[in-house]
C-alpha positions as CSV (number, residue, x, y, z in Angstrom):
1,X,-61.8,0.6,-96.3
2,X,-63.1,3.8,-94.3
3,X,-62.2,5.0,-91.2
4,X,-63.7,4.0,-87.3
5,X,-65.5,7.5,-87.9
6,X,-68.2,6.2,-90.4
7,X,-69.8,3.5,-88.3
8,X,-70.7,7.1,-85.5
9,X,-71.2,10.3,-88.4
10,X,-75.2,8.6,-88.2
11,X,-76.2,8.1,-85.1
12,X,-73.7,11.3,-83.5
13,X,-73.4,13.9,-86.6
14,X,-76.4,13.5,-89.3
15,X,-79.1,12.2,-86.3
16,X,-78.1,15.2,-84.7
17,X,-78.4,18.2,-87.4
18,X,-81.8,16.3,-89.0
19,X,-83.4,16.7,-85.6
20,X,-82.1,19.9,-85.7
21,X,-83.0,21.2,-89.0
22,X,-86.8,19.3,-88.2
23,X,-87.2,21.2,-84.9
24,X,-86.7,24.0,-87.3
25,X,-83.6,25.1,-86.9
26,X,-81.8,27.3,-89.3
27,X,-78.2,26.8,-90.6
28,X,-76.9,30.4,-91.2
29,X,-73.4,31.4,-92.2
30,X,-71.1,34.1,-93.4
31,X,-70.3,35.8,-95.9
32,X,-67.7,33.7,-97.2
33,X,-70.5,30.8,-97.0
34,X,-68.5,28.8,-93.4
35,X,-70.8,28.2,-91.0
36,X,-71.5,31.0,-88.2
37,X,-69.5,30.9,-85.2
38,X,-73.0,30.6,-83.7
39,X,-74.5,27.0,-85.6
40,X,-70.6,25.8,-85.0
41,X,-70.9,26.8,-81.7
42,X,-74.6,25.1,-81.1
43,X,-73.9,21.8,-83.0
44,X,-70.8,20.9,-80.4
45,X,-72.6,21.7,-78.7
46,X,-75.9,19.0,-80.3
47,X,-73.3,16.4,-80.9
48,X,-72.0,16.6,-77.4
49,X,-74.7,16.4,-76.1
50,X,-75.3,12.6,-77.6
51,X,-72.0,11.4,-78.1
52,X,-73.0,11.2,-73.7
53,X,-76.6,9.9,-74.7
54,X,-76.8,5.7,-74.4
55,X,-77.4,2.8,-77.1
56,X,-77.9,-1.3,-77.1
57,X,-74.4,-2.7,-77.5
58,X,-72.9,-6.2,-76.0
59,X,-76.3,-6.5,-73.5
60,X,-76.1,-3.5,-72.1
61,X,-76.8,1.0,-73.1
62,X,-73.9,2.2,-72.7
63,X,-72.7,5.6,-73.9
64,X,-72.4,6.4,-76.9
65,X,-68.1,8.1,-75.8
66,X,-67.8,4.5,-74.2
67,X,-68.8,2.4,-78.0
68,X,-66.9,4.6,-80.2
69,X,-63.6,4.2,-77.2
70,X,-64.6,0.0,-77.0
71,X,-64.7,0.0,-81.4
72,X,-61.3,0.9,-81.1
73,X,-60.1,-1.3,-79.6
74,X,-61.8,-3.1,-81.1
75,X,-60.4,-2.9,-84.6
76,X,-56.5,-2.4,-83.1
77,X,-56.6,-5.9,-82.1
78,X,-58.3,-6.8,-85.6
79,X,-55.5,-5.2,-86.6
80,X,-53.3,-6.8,-84.6
81,X,-54.2,-9.8,-85.3
82,X,-55.6,-10.6,-82.3
83,X,-59.1,-11.1,-83.4
84,X,-60.7,-12.9,-86.2
85,X,-62.9,-10.3,-87.7
86,X,-64.6,-7.1,-86.6
87,X,-67.8,-5.7,-86.4
88,X,-68.7,-1.7,-87.3
89,X,-71.0,-0.6,-84.6
90,X,-74.9,-0.6,-86.6
91,X,-77.2,1.7,-84.7
92,X,-81.0,2.3,-85.4
93,X,-83.0,4.7,-86.0
């Protein structure tokens, strides 16, 4: 079973990184091959911005932060047996 965050990786992280790279942003690395501080900081800022962005969910546009929280509650009720099924969040590109 995948963890909950996999539902949101594409919508939040992949979308942010692909968008930045297609705009010409260069990912910088240290000599050891790690992301440098400036690159990590920019990724964090862009991901947090994206989490504040909204998407359609349950008939309304809602912030992705809220959607993630709702989905966490839905999966918890499913795992406890209080819900018959669990529907993952799927966002279109």
